[in-house]
TORTI-798052 format. One record per residue (C-alpha): x, y, z; residue in one letter. Coordinates in steps of 0.001 Angstrom, whole numbers, plus 500000, padded with zeros to 6 digits. Last residue first. Layout:
N
XYZA ...
END
This chain:
309
905557404453542971A 905211405550539430S 908309407848538412C 907211411252537862G 904849413367535913Y 903104416781537649I 900423418688535982A 899390422186537431L 896125423628535723L 895854427629535468D 892500429212535605E 893149429152539873G 895485426687540286L 893634423303539402A 895221419861540256R 896793417583538250T 898971414602539955K 901273411631538853Q 901155411389535494S 903796408934534450K 907742409127533835L 909569406416532225G 910555408603529413K 908502411927528736L 907364412108525488N 904995414708524774S 907201417601526654F 908319419154523597D 909677422324524644A 907972425614524515A 907291427373521352D 908226431373521605V 904918433479520181G 904367435159516855G 901388432430516057E 899058433169519118G 899922433892522582L 896495432106523595V 895888431826527633K 894089428825529081P 897555428555531096S 899290425115531995K 902026424706534394L 903869422080533539L 906203419846536344I 908356417405535175V 910505414751537195E 913329412824536857D 915721413978534405Y 918726413323532458L 917221411516529215G 919730413449527153S 917024414953524848E 914795415912527514L 917632417893529261F 918724419598525899S 915269420374524940T 914265422033528688H 917773424373528134T 916625425169524581K 912722425829525658A 913947428371528722G 913775427144531332G 913267426519534692E 915393423163535677V 915026422612539346L 917938420518540896L 918101418745543788R 921140416821545247T 923499419681545085I 926696419329547194G 929487420365544920R 930609417321543735A 926633416804542620A 926812420217540947L 930001419104539039D 928579416166537678E 925673417482536890L 927369419909534907M 929237417388533185E 926161415265532167Q 924351418641530782V 927285419526528277P 928354423283529192R 926812426814530074D 923663426604531824L 923319429396534381V 922965428510537616I 921634430117540883R 922017428552544222Q 918798428279546112A 918887430577549460E 915895430142551604H 914111432086554342V 910699431991555316Y 908693434467556716G 906794435761553835E 907586433297550898I 909887434613547992R 912235431683546954T 914799433322544369T 915216432885540831L 915929436574540516Q 914707436365536700P 916203438367534188Q 914251437344531791D 915675438197528496V 919608437619529383E 918775434928532112M 916383432971529587T 918900433123527019T 921647431805529090K 919784428806530116G 918079428381533750V 918922426286536746L 917630426509540146I 919707424909543106A 919132423139546351D 915661422566545890Y 912692422274548100F 911803425948548593S 911588426177544865R 908641424342544699L 906822426994547281H 908029429730545256H 906462427903542145L 903108427763544175Y 902805431098544669R 903111432257540614H 900676429373540043A 898289430848542716L 899016434403541168E 898095433721537325G 900100432081534423T 901681433418531430I 903684436321532255Q 905899437285529040T 909448438642528766R 909831439199525282E 913080438561523680G 910924436090520936P 907386437089521046A 904539436067523340A 906594434015525428A 906354430358526727I 904292428944524071K 902372425669523532G 898972426745522514D 897149426698525968A 900240428678527245S 903250426898529227V 904738427438532417A 907650424982532432C 909472422864535223K 911838420204534774L 912758418453537899T 916355417048538170V 917516414741541287F 921009415563541577P 924215413516539687R 927077411246540932N 925045408182539539E 925147406328543199R 925593408618545851V 924312411653544085A 921387409935542871L 920515408251546362F 920807412035548028F 918332413185545037G 916039410613545940Q 915689411593549312N 911624411645549711A 911755409268547029A 913609406328549099R 911422407181552335C 908254406613550047E 909481403497548933E 910469402254552080E 907285402943553749L 908118400667556595V 911112398789555029G 913059397726558159L 912264396652561791D 915117396980564462V 914758395521567955A 917546397092569898V 920220394839571980G 923082397079570988G 924414394287568584A 921119394993566891R 921336398760566407L 925315398159565354M 924029395742562510E 921212398013561531V 924139400920560982G 926116398976559179K 923349397904556850G 924487400716554088N 926753402999556490V 930159403425555310K 929096402343551519E 926300405166551470F 923129403668550060P 921701404188553600D 918572401449554052L 915181402717553848A 912268403246556225G 913719402375559576I 911830401198562620V 913992401507565769C 912835399727568930R 913718399685572738A 915415403046572738I 917904403325575815G 919855406576574602A 923090404581574171D 921532402360571630V 920236405416569982L 923603407264570093A 925372404361568732K 922933404225565599A 923578408088565307C 927583407616564777P 929251410610566172P 928804413816563948T 930790415527561736R 931973411903560391G 932202408905562682H 930178405952561421H 927213404108561756A 924718406288560578C 921152405877561370P 919155404113558326E 916911406629556672L 913334407526557411T 913570406597561174V 910720405963563527Y 912189405390567022A 910333403296569540T 910534404520573134T 912122402707575983D 914517405630577183Q 913824408810575156A 912233410510578054D 915591410878579511E 916098413588577275G 913473413929574767A 914508417273572869A 918386415651572936A 917046412293571739L 915183414091568539A 918318416287567947A 920518413476567728S 918474411389565761E 917910414014563269A 921227414614562679H 922605417937563944P 923980419098561259A 923464418580557554G 923666422241556337G 920210423164558193D 919652420411560448G 918484416669560176T 914985416435561153R 913081416254564838A 910025414750566615A 909982413918570514A 907814412365572706R 904948410941570407V 902467409119572491R 901275405719571797G 903276404147575239D 906473405751573876K 907088407368570250V 910582408944568942L 910219410157565702V 913432411099563327C 912995412628560108G 916244412473557748V 917081415348554969S 919620413130553356P 923369414445553008R 925174415573549659V 925640419072550704S 923883422303551507G 921162420616553240M 918444423147553136R 916623421613549582G 914749419312551552L 914632420230555186G 910993420204555515R 910549417010554000R 912076415165556957A 909471416081559338V 906654414991556994A 908398411652556723L 908754411043560277A 904938411669560732H 904276409220558008R 906556406384559706M 904547407269562893Y 901190406633560816H 902855403506558701I 904145402099562290D 900802402597564005S 898977400563561040N 901426397428561499A 900731397485565038T 902871398712567882M 
END
């Protein structure tokens, strides 16, 4: 395989892995695995909902005997320990794969490097670090949960042209249009939990559900009721690796002041709500974040800020 081929098939594995984000239900990564032989994909799979089966096991099962002599493209190092499932590294060896291309090493101490060792000891050629940054970013919540005992945190806010989130205190206000509304439901589908402040819950009474026709996704709904760091540690202990913070202004401000956020998504409306409106949190000084994407959603503008790649 050429370097370009490795990048191509790892991108395929990443696309498959991302379909599982927000669906693990535990501190487990959503991994993608693609089996390739003679320039043709023989099988592709992601980690199953709830964390099982693992991507490698699912791909091997789909390929059957055709898995022999394939190259496996895996976004995260195959596990090397017995947990809910047997070691995936051993399963790949037993299936007779010829080569394993790994995006990123698993930070979990029972795996970190041991999966690579098991593969190589079994006669499998191993290449590391293909699209490593992208593979790490796809499971940044898992990395943060393992290393910092907290989930990946995204702050999302819909704001008017004059920096307001509501027309008046205590008044529920629809700021953005239909395309932005659809985007929000798409966004929610990638998160394990959605958080709002107590006032937002009382005023807006949001459902905080993912409403996409033909797609079922149940994120946990959280109301902020204690210090941020303490709550994040509790959420990580409950298996939440991706948290979407939808507001309101006080809640956003508490996260901004604590520095406990990894991404900011702003939906900017051309509407002007006037002096009587409720001010949004101040998103003008985002620590360590840079503009990653801007895109029109009808009359609204989507702006995403994250860590530079």
